[in-house]
Residue frames relative to the residue before (quaternion, step in Angstrom):
aa qw qx qy qz dx dy dz
R 1.0000 0.0000 0.0000 0.0000 0.00 0.00 0.00
G 0.8477 0.1204 -0.1221 0.5021 3.52 -0.61 1.19
V 0.7524 0.3189 -0.1947 0.5425 3.61 1.25 -0.10
G 0.7960 0.3386 -0.2131 0.4542 3.53 -1.35 0.09
A 0.8106 -0.2452 0.2111 0.4881 3.54 -0.94 -1.00
S 0.4405 0.6865 -0.4772 0.3271 3.60 1.23 0.05
R 0.2254 -0.7597 0.5948 0.1349 3.53 -1.23 0.50
P 0.5090 -0.3379 -0.7830 0.1166 1.41 -1.32 2.04
A 0.3310 -0.6604 0.6278 0.2452 3.51 -1.25 0.57
L 0.3790 -0.7553 0.4890 0.2161 3.54 -0.64 1.11
D 0.0109 0.7474 -0.6634 0.0334 3.55 -0.90 0.99
C 0.1918 -0.8603 0.4625 0.0957 3.50 0.35 1.31
E 0.8046 -0.0062 0.0537 0.5914 3.54 0.88 -0.89
P 0.2985 -0.7728 0.5274 0.1885 3.59 -0.06 1.22
G 0.7865 0.2930 -0.2359 0.4898 3.53 -0.94 0.90
H 0.4045 0.7448 -0.4618 0.2615 3.59 1.24 -0.11
F 0.7645 0.3474 -0.1876 0.5096 3.57 1.01 -0.77
A 0.3931 0.7205 -0.4804 0.3091 3.58 1.26 0.24
P 0.4771 -0.6623 0.4850 0.3139 3.58 -1.06 0.66
V 0.6921 -0.1842 -0.6910 -0.0973 1.58 -2.24 1.00
R 0.3209 -0.7549 0.5436 0.1779 3.56 -0.76 1.09
P 0.6200 -0.5254 0.4001 0.4236 3.59 -1.17 0.37
D 0.6135 -0.5479 0.4252 0.3777 3.54 -1.17 0.64
S 0.4443 -0.7122 0.4790 0.2568 3.58 -0.88 0.93
V 0.6624 0.4396 -0.2947 0.5303 3.58 1.25 -0.34
P 0.3140 -0.7758 0.5121 0.1933 3.59 -0.49 1.13
T 0.0754 -0.8490 0.5230 -0.0069 3.55 0.25 1.33
S 0.7772 0.1095 -0.0827 0.6141 3.56 1.28 -0.17
P 0.6469 -0.5023 0.3804 0.4296 3.59 -1.19 0.29
A 0.6254 0.5481 -0.3439 0.4360 3.61 1.04 -0.69
V 0.6579 0.4893 -0.3109 0.4807 3.59 0.98 -0.83
E 0.6408 0.5137 -0.3276 0.4672 3.58 0.95 -0.81
K 0.6501 0.5138 -0.3094 0.4665 3.58 0.96 -0.87
A 0.6449 0.5205 -0.3225 0.4574 3.61 0.98 -0.80
N 0.6652 0.4922 -0.3042 0.4719 3.59 0.97 -0.81
L 0.6529 0.4996 -0.3188 0.4716 3.59 0.96 -0.80
A 0.6505 0.5055 -0.3158 0.4707 3.59 0.96 -0.82
R 0.6356 0.5308 -0.3220 0.4589 3.57 1.02 -0.81
A 0.6686 0.4910 -0.2958 0.4737 3.60 0.92 -0.90
K 0.6528 0.5083 -0.3141 0.4656 3.58 0.97 -0.83
S 0.6359 0.5304 -0.3258 0.4562 3.56 0.97 -0.84
F 0.6491 0.5137 -0.3120 0.4663 3.58 0.97 -0.86
A 0.6760 0.4900 -0.2920 0.4666 3.59 0.88 -0.96
D 0.6510 0.5115 -0.3178 0.4621 3.59 0.94 -0.84
S 0.6513 0.5173 -0.3105 0.4603 3.55 0.98 -0.86
C 0.6388 0.5145 -0.3255 0.4704 3.61 0.97 -0.83
R 0.6582 0.5138 -0.3134 0.4523 3.56 0.91 -0.91
K 0.6816 0.4881 -0.2944 0.4588 3.60 0.94 -0.83
K 0.7487 0.4278 -0.2247 0.4538 3.57 0.83 -1.00
Y 0.8387 0.2052 -0.0431 0.5026 3.58 0.96 -0.85
A 0.1817 0.8226 -0.5243 0.1244 3.59 1.09 0.52
H 0.6711 0.5086 -0.2986 0.4493 3.59 1.01 -0.78
L 0.7237 0.4332 -0.2440 0.4787 3.62 1.17 -0.48
L 0.5599 0.6664 -0.3880 0.3033 3.59 1.00 -0.73
P 0.6360 0.5257 -0.3715 0.4256 3.66 0.91 -0.60
Y 0.7169 0.4319 -0.2362 0.4937 3.60 1.24 -0.38
I 0.5765 0.5335 -0.3873 0.4827 3.57 1.28 0.11
D 0.4212 0.6763 -0.4826 0.3637 3.51 0.27 1.33
T 0.6862 -0.5102 0.3323 0.3979 3.54 -1.27 0.32
T 0.6299 0.5305 -0.3509 0.4457 3.60 0.95 -0.73
S 0.6529 0.4932 -0.3157 0.4804 3.60 0.96 -0.78
A 0.6442 0.5093 -0.3269 0.4676 3.60 0.99 -0.78
A 0.6237 0.5213 -0.3402 0.4728 3.61 1.05 -0.69
R 0.6395 0.5006 -0.3244 0.4850 3.58 1.03 -0.71
D 0.5864 0.5494 -0.3621 0.4725 3.61 1.14 -0.59
L 0.6260 0.5315 -0.3377 0.4600 3.58 0.96 -0.85
D 0.6726 0.4889 -0.3111 0.4602 3.56 0.92 -0.82
A 0.6109 0.5339 -0.3506 0.4678 3.59 1.09 -0.63
I 0.6275 0.5146 -0.3305 0.4819 3.59 1.05 -0.74
R 0.6241 0.5363 -0.3344 0.4593 3.59 0.96 -0.87
Q 0.6675 0.4978 -0.2953 0.4684 3.57 0.91 -0.94
A 0.6549 0.5249 -0.3129 0.4446 3.59 0.91 -0.92
L 0.6850 0.4652 -0.2784 0.4867 3.58 1.11 -0.65
G 0.4462 -0.7112 0.4374 0.3220 3.57 1.29 -0.16
A 0.4469 0.6887 -0.4542 0.3459 3.60 1.19 0.44
G 0.4419 -0.6885 0.5105 0.2647 3.54 -0.99 0.84
R 0.7803 0.0420 0.0051 0.6239 3.55 1.11 -0.79
L 0.3143 -0.7590 0.5369 0.1921 3.55 -1.17 0.44
N 0.3239 -0.6518 0.6401 0.2458 3.47 -1.42 0.34
Y 0.0676 -0.8211 0.5663 -0.0238 3.54 -0.86 0.94
F 0.0341 -0.7547 0.6550 0.0148 3.53 -1.07 0.87
G 0.1063 0.8020 -0.5800 0.0957 3.57 -0.73 1.04
Y 0.0604 -0.7671 0.6358 0.0599 3.51 -1.21 0.60
S 0.8041 0.2004 -0.2080 0.5196 3.52 -1.26 0.60
Y 0.8252 -0.0117 0.0227 0.5643 3.63 -0.67 -1.00
G 0.5922 0.5942 -0.3571 0.4107 3.58 1.10 -0.64
T 0.5948 0.5434 -0.3798 0.4546 3.60 1.15 -0.43
Y 0.6403 0.5120 -0.3220 0.4735 3.55 1.03 -0.75
L 0.6445 0.5148 -0.3129 0.4709 3.56 0.96 -0.89
G 0.6660 0.5013 -0.3026 0.4621 3.60 0.91 -0.87
A 0.6519 0.5066 -0.3185 0.4658 3.58 0.98 -0.80
V 0.6443 0.4984 -0.3282 0.4783 3.59 0.99 -0.77
Y 0.6244 0.5270 -0.3403 0.4654 3.59 0.97 -0.80
A 0.6847 0.4907 -0.2893 0.4547 3.60 0.83 -0.98
R 0.6425 0.5086 -0.3304 0.4684 3.57 1.06 -0.63
L 0.6864 0.4758 -0.2814 0.4726 3.59 0.99 -0.83
F 0.8223 0.1336 -0.0059 0.5530 3.57 0.96 -0.95
P 0.0052 -0.8542 0.5194 0.0221 3.64 0.70 0.95
E 0.6637 0.5174 -0.3050 0.4458 3.59 1.04 -0.68
R 0.6838 0.4824 -0.2786 0.4714 3.60 1.26 -0.25
V 0.5743 0.5685 -0.3775 0.4522 3.58 1.29 0.22
R 0.2342 -0.7579 0.5949 0.1294 3.55 -0.84 1.03
R 0.7657 -0.0877 0.0989 0.6295 3.55 0.71 -1.17
L 0.0639 -0.7887 0.6114 -0.0041 3.54 -1.04 0.86
V 0.0198 -0.7842 0.6199 -0.0201 3.59 -0.66 1.13
L 0.0503 -0.7931 0.6067 -0.0187 3.54 -0.74 1.11
D 0.0669 -0.8108 0.5809 -0.0270 3.56 -0.56 1.22
S 0.8166 0.0783 -0.1176 0.5596 3.59 -0.83 1.07
V 0.0158 -0.8839 0.4668 -0.0240 3.49 0.86 1.11
V 0.3532 -0.6868 0.6035 0.1984 3.50 -1.07 0.93
D 0.3929 -0.7094 0.5351 0.2368 3.57 -0.85 0.99
P 0.3662 -0.7742 0.4663 0.2214 3.63 -0.41 1.15
T 0.6236 0.5360 -0.3590 0.4416 3.61 1.19 -0.26
D 0.7345 0.3960 -0.2245 0.5032 3.60 1.26 -0.26
V 0.3884 0.7225 -0.4889 0.2969 3.60 1.19 0.35
W 0.7266 -0.3628 -0.5802 -0.0615 1.66 -1.50 1.99
Y 0.5738 0.6348 -0.3974 0.3314 3.59 0.96 -0.68
D 0.7018 0.4571 -0.2837 0.4669 3.60 0.70 -1.03
A 0.6298 0.5372 -0.3387 0.4473 3.58 0.95 -0.84
N 0.6671 0.4922 -0.3104 0.4652 3.59 0.93 -0.80
Q 0.6186 0.5246 -0.3516 0.4674 3.59 1.05 -0.63
Y 0.6483 0.4957 -0.3166 0.4835 3.60 0.97 -0.81
Q 0.6329 0.5264 -0.3340 0.4591 3.57 1.01 -0.77
N 0.6057 0.5512 -0.3580 0.4484 3.59 1.02 -0.70
L 0.6523 0.5013 -0.3157 0.4728 3.59 0.96 -0.83
A 0.6547 0.5048 -0.3117 0.4684 3.58 0.97 -0.84
F 0.6487 0.5048 -0.3237 0.4687 3.60 0.96 -0.78
N 0.6101 0.5340 -0.3585 0.4627 3.59 1.03 -0.65
D 0.6422 0.5070 -0.3214 0.4766 3.60 0.97 -0.81
R 0.6553 0.5084 -0.3076 0.4664 3.58 0.97 -0.86
H 0.6414 0.5232 -0.3254 0.4571 3.58 0.99 -0.81
R 0.6583 0.4957 -0.3129 0.4723 3.57 0.95 -0.80
A 0.6127 0.5219 -0.3485 0.4804 3.60 1.10 -0.64
F 0.6217 0.5330 -0.3300 0.4696 3.58 1.05 -0.77
L 0.6690 0.4978 -0.3063 0.4591 3.60 0.86 -0.91
A 0.6257 0.5145 -0.3356 0.4807 3.60 1.06 -0.71
W 0.6234 0.5309 -0.3293 0.4701 3.58 1.06 -0.75
V 0.6312 0.5185 -0.3286 0.4740 3.59 0.97 -0.85
A 0.6495 0.5147 -0.3159 0.4620 3.60 0.96 -0.85
R 0.6521 0.5082 -0.3164 0.4652 3.61 1.02 -0.73
H 0.7355 0.3511 -0.2038 0.5424 3.58 1.23 -0.46
D 0.1057 0.8412 -0.5204 0.1021 3.55 1.00 0.86
E 0.5960 0.5764 -0.3766 0.4133 3.60 1.05 -0.63
T 0.6909 0.4430 -0.2711 0.5029 3.59 1.18 -0.51
Y 0.8120 0.3259 -0.1378 0.4642 3.57 0.79 -1.05
G 0.2838 -0.8204 0.4653 0.1730 3.59 1.23 -0.37
L 0.4909 0.6676 -0.4311 0.3570 3.58 1.06 0.66
G 0.6664 -0.4831 0.2965 0.4843 3.57 1.28 0.12
T 0.4776 -0.6918 0.4814 0.2480 3.52 -1.30 0.40
D 0.6136 0.5267 -0.3412 0.4792 3.57 1.29 -0.09
P 0.4354 -0.7275 0.4604 0.2631 3.62 -0.53 1.13
E 0.6372 0.5313 -0.3388 0.4436 3.59 1.04 -0.70
R 0.6512 0.4920 -0.3184 0.4822 3.60 1.05 -0.68
V 0.6085 0.5264 -0.3494 0.4802 3.57 1.08 -0.70
E 0.6363 0.5265 -0.3252 0.4606 3.59 1.01 -0.79
V 0.6233 0.5280 -0.3359 0.4689 3.60 0.99 -0.80
K 0.6648 0.4964 -0.3043 0.4680 3.61 0.96 -0.84
W 0.6046 0.5504 -0.3526 0.4552 3.59 1.02 -0.77
Y 0.7304 0.4307 -0.2519 0.4664 3.56 0.78 -1.05
A 0.5816 0.5391 -0.3816 0.4749 3.60 1.16 -0.42
M 0.6305 0.5139 -0.3277 0.4807 3.59 1.02 -0.81
R 0.6464 0.5264 -0.3130 0.4550 3.58 0.95 -0.90
A 0.6641 0.4996 -0.2977 0.4699 3.58 0.94 -0.91
A 0.6347 0.5233 -0.3298 0.4631 3.59 1.01 -0.77
L 0.6599 0.4980 -0.3064 0.4718 3.58 1.01 -0.79
A 0.5978 0.5480 -0.3654 0.4570 3.59 1.13 -0.54
K 0.6875 0.4635 -0.2773 0.4855 3.59 1.06 -0.73
K 0.7987 -0.0029 0.0442 0.6001 3.57 0.99 -0.86
P 0.2885 -0.7826 0.5260 0.1664 3.61 -0.17 1.24
A 0.5133 -0.6503 0.4720 0.3013 3.55 -0.97 0.92
G 0.8456 0.0417 -0.0674 0.5280 3.54 -0.81 1.03
G 0.5692 -0.6126 0.3657 0.4087 3.55 1.29 0.29
V 0.7431 0.4064 -0.2189 0.4846 3.61 1.25 0.04
V 0.7251 0.3767 -0.2520 0.5184 3.64 1.17 -0.22
G 0.0018 0.7743 -0.6289 0.0708 3.49 -0.36 1.37
P 0.7673 -0.3631 0.2335 0.4743 3.60 -1.21 -0.18
A 0.6362 0.5196 -0.3461 0.4533 3.63 0.99 -0.69
E 0.6641 0.4863 -0.3020 0.4809 3.59 0.99 -0.78
L 0.5864 0.5515 -0.3643 0.4683 3.60 1.12 -0.65
E 0.6467 0.5136 -0.3187 0.4652 3.58 0.93 -0.86
D 0.6062 0.5582 -0.3521 0.4438 3.59 1.04 -0.72
T 0.6573 0.5183 -0.3245 0.4405 3.59 0.97 -0.81
Y 0.6904 0.4719 -0.2736 0.4751 3.57 1.11 -0.65
L 0.5336 0.7034 -0.3968 0.2510 3.59 0.98 -0.83
P 0.6641 0.4819 -0.3493 0.4523 3.68 0.74 -0.78
A 0.6357 0.5380 -0.3283 0.4457 3.60 1.08 -0.68
G 0.5528 0.5924 -0.3944 0.4335 3.57 1.22 -0.26
Y 0.7057 0.4437 -0.2420 0.4965 3.54 1.23 -0.50
Y 0.8332 0.1276 0.0220 0.5376 3.56 1.01 -0.81
N 0.4180 -0.7374 0.4806 0.2246 3.58 -0.60 1.18
G 0.5605 0.6374 -0.3757 0.3721 3.56 1.14 -0.55
Y 0.6327 0.5247 -0.3344 0.4611 3.58 1.22 -0.38
W 0.4921 0.7123 -0.4182 0.2749 3.58 1.17 -0.45
P 0.6658 0.4689 -0.3508 0.4624 3.66 0.77 -0.72
């Protein structure tokens, strides 16, 4: 609902995710101000373009969409697999329509009492742990990556690379926020590490 191939798919501010985005780490008041202005601009644009739709872009409405899909398929009950936000969506669906759930698998469950700000803060801590595990893995594979065998030194090199990209984005399009994008899938799955 509101994303992907759905209609309408909300595009609040075209170019919002275009590189080079402000650094996600507010290393100075100017960077923090740029991120706050960027977020405000996005929210203002959504409010202007989609005010009539925003009340319906929510998890309860998406759960009702799932039930409409179930009905369209002629299924009496559904099987559901969700992870991350999908666990929250599945839990809301099961709460609204418990009699329509056959099997429900929720992986990496979002705590419904912490949605969303606190949950995202906890996720940041978990991603930091995952990133450090990745750096230790890189250190264990020094013969391939040549960054040293000490995870702490590999971490210093990572952050030096990040700082260099903040000063001069690679190819004019890869700054620190874009670097983080390249790592993000690896925060979920070790198979991406190589």
